[in-house]
N, C-alpha and C positions, 0 to 999 in steps of 0.2 A: 278044586280046586281051594288051597287055604292061603290066605292072605299072606304077605310076608310079614318078617317079624322085623320088630326093632332093633338095630341093634344100640346099645350103647359102652359107650367105651370113655376112659379118661381121654383130656385135649390135653397136648403139651404144652406146660406154661414156661420152656423153658427157653422159646421163642416166642416173636411176637402171636398175640391170637389172630390165628385166620381170621379175612373179610366174613367169612359167612359166618362164624362165633358172634364178631362184634354186629354182625345185620338181625341177628335173633334176639342178640340182647340189649340191643335199644328198641324193640318192642316192649321191653319192660322200661329200660331207661331212658326215657323219651329226651329227656331232659338236657342229655348227654349227647357230645360228637361223638362218633368213631374214635376220632384218636383220643380223647379224653378216657372213653372205656378202657383202647387196650393199657393204657399209662394203670389206671385203675389197676386191672385186675393181673399188669406184672407186679405192681408195688403190693396188691396184696397177695400174689403168692410167695414172692419176697420176703414179707412179714411176718405173715400170722399164717403162713402156711393156708392157703387159699386153694383149694383142688375145682377144677371144671369139668364136669360130667358134658360132653353129648349126646345128642340121640337123633339116629338115623335111617332112614327109611328109604330104600331104595336108591340108599347114596345123596339124600337131599339132608342136609340138617334140618330137623323140625322142631327141636328143643337143644336147651342147654340149663345145668343146676351147677350151681358155685356153692360151695360151703367149706367148711374148717372145724376142724376137732376144737377145741372148748373144755377147759375144765375150771369151773365156779365153783366159789363155795357152797352156794344155794346151789347148784343143778347137777355138782361131781362133773366127773368127765361126758359130755356130750358133740353131739355132731350138731353144726349151728348151718342151715341152710341161708343164705346170702340172698340166694338169685335164683329162682325158679321159672323159667320163660320156656313157653310153647308157641309157635307161629299163631296165628292168629286162624288158619289156614287148616291148619292139623291139629286143633283143639276139638278133643271129644273123640280120638283115636289114640288112648292109650298111653301117647308120648311121656306125659309129667306123670304116670303113674310108673311107667317103667324105670323112670328115672330117681324115682323116689324108691322104689323095690331095689336097685340096684346100689343107693347108697346106703340106706337101711341095711342092708348085706353087708356092705364095708366096715361099716359103723360096729355093728355087731362083732365082727371078726377083729378090731381094733379095740374092741371091748367098753365100748360107748353102750350106756342103758337108755340113753333116747335121744331123740330127735329134735330141737328147736327150730323154730321159724317165725319170722312176722306175717302177718298176713294181709290184703286187702278184704274188706267185707263180700264182697262179689265173687271172690274162689272160697268162702269157707267150705260152701258145699262140697267142693271137689276135693277138701283136705281131711272133710269127716268120712266123703267115701273112702278114702283109703285109711282110715282107724284113728286119723288127727282129732284133738279133742284141744278144748279153748285151755290156755293154763289159769291161772287163778290172779296170777301177777300182771298189771296195768302196769301199759309202757307210759311212759311220759317221756315231754321231750322239752330243751329249755335253748332256743338258740343265740349263741352267742355271736 
């Protein structure tokens, strides 16, 4: 018997994000409340073209990926992944890879030449397994 396939599809952001989407996002953004996340997702969708994809297995949402198309002088037209989170109980089951594969195909179809994202060190191995390599730019920050 074959394992059920992961179903990846866009999440409708013309309405409030569903509670299961917010629950999954909170696994990555633990410092934020669900109300704050809902507000942020709506604002991002309206101002910078943020898109959210969900990954379902047997009707249960197990992962989400939020991204936006960006054009910069340094990187040209590319897709930037803001959020990629798979529930702790579903990690290692191909959910993250299915999400990345879906948005990579969409980015290629939209004329993007690359995908960029920020990552925590502990998940770099996952991204390397999906063909991602560290970028030479160093991310710096100043709190204001």
